[in-house]
C-alpha positions as CSV (number, residue, x, y, z in Angstrom):
1,M,-9.3,-21.3,4.6
2,N,-11.6,-18.9,2.8
3,V,-12.7,-15.6,4.3
4,D,-15.7,-13.9,2.7
5,H,-16.3,-11.0,5.1
6,I,-13.2,-8.9,4.5
7,K,-14.1,-6.3,1.9
8,F,-11.8,-3.5,2.6
9,I,-8.0,-3.3,2.9
10,Y,-6.1,-0.3,4.3
11,F,-2.6,-0.4,2.7
12,C,0.2,1.9,3.7
13,I,2.6,2.0,0.8
14,S,5.2,4.0,2.6
15,N,5.7,6.3,5.6
16,R,8.4,8.2,3.7
17,C,7.1,11.6,2.9
18,Q,8.4,13.3,-0.3
19,L,7.2,16.7,0.9
20,K,9.2,18.9,3.2
21,C,6.5,20.8,4.9
22,I,7.7,23.5,7.4
23,M,5.2,22.4,10.1
24,C,6.1,18.7,9.9
25,N,9.4,16.9,10.5
26,N,8.3,13.4,9.4
27,W,10.4,13.7,6.3
28,Q,13.5,14.0,8.4
29,N,13.1,10.5,10.0
30,E,14.9,8.6,7.2
31,A,15.9,5.8,9.6
32,E,12.3,5.1,10.4
33,T,11.0,4.8,6.9
34,L,8.9,1.9,5.8
35,S,8.0,1.0,2.3
36,I,6.9,-2.1,0.4
37,S,8.3,-3.1,-2.9
38,I,6.1,-3.9,-5.9
39,A,7.2,-7.5,-5.8
40,E,6.2,-7.8,-2.1
41,W,2.9,-6.2,-2.9
42,Q,2.3,-8.8,-5.7
43,K,3.2,-11.6,-3.3
44,D,0.9,-10.2,-0.6
45,M,-2.0,-9.8,-3.0
46,D,-1.6,-13.3,-4.2
47,M,-1.7,-14.6,-0.6
48,L,-4.7,-12.5,0.2
49,T,-6.7,-13.6,-2.8
50,S,-6.0,-17.2,-1.9
51,L,-7.7,-16.5,1.5
52,I,-10.4,-14.0,0.5
53,N,-13.0,-15.0,-2.1
54,V,-14.7,-11.6,-2.5
55,K,-13.8,-8.4,-4.3
56,M,-11.9,-6.0,-2.1
57,K,-11.7,-2.3,-1.9
58,I,-8.1,-1.1,-1.3
59,N,-7.2,2.2,0.2
60,F,-3.6,3.3,-0.6
61,S,-2.2,5.6,2.0
62,G,1.0,6.6,3.7
63,A,3.0,9.8,3.4
64,E,1.9,11.4,0.1
65,S,0.8,8.2,-1.5
66,L,0.0,9.8,-4.9
67,L,3.6,10.8,-5.2
68,I,5.0,7.2,-4.5
69,P,7.1,6.1,-7.5
70,G,5.4,3.1,-9.2
71,L,2.0,3.9,-7.8
72,E,0.5,2.9,-11.2
73,E,2.0,-0.6,-10.8
74,Y,0.5,-1.0,-7.3
75,I,-2.9,-0.1,-8.7
76,S,-2.5,-2.3,-11.8
77,I,-1.7,-5.3,-9.6
78,S,-4.6,-4.5,-7.3
79,N,-7.1,-4.2,-10.1
80,K,-6.6,-7.9,-10.9
81,F,-8.1,-8.7,-7.6
């Protein structure tokens, strides 16, 4: 199956916030954290590119996504697609 109409992917790297803002308590919810490993991201990107035959735009989000450890690797993997 090839899909050629998906051109944008919204990707939440993690909902674990590294900041401890006074007005927010999201960082206290450690039991509810969600994050995806770089290996899982590579696997997911491989699967997506086998289904989608157009260039995609990827939006990294979630918590403070620019502070996610390894963000450069997520971006590097994404640039291949």
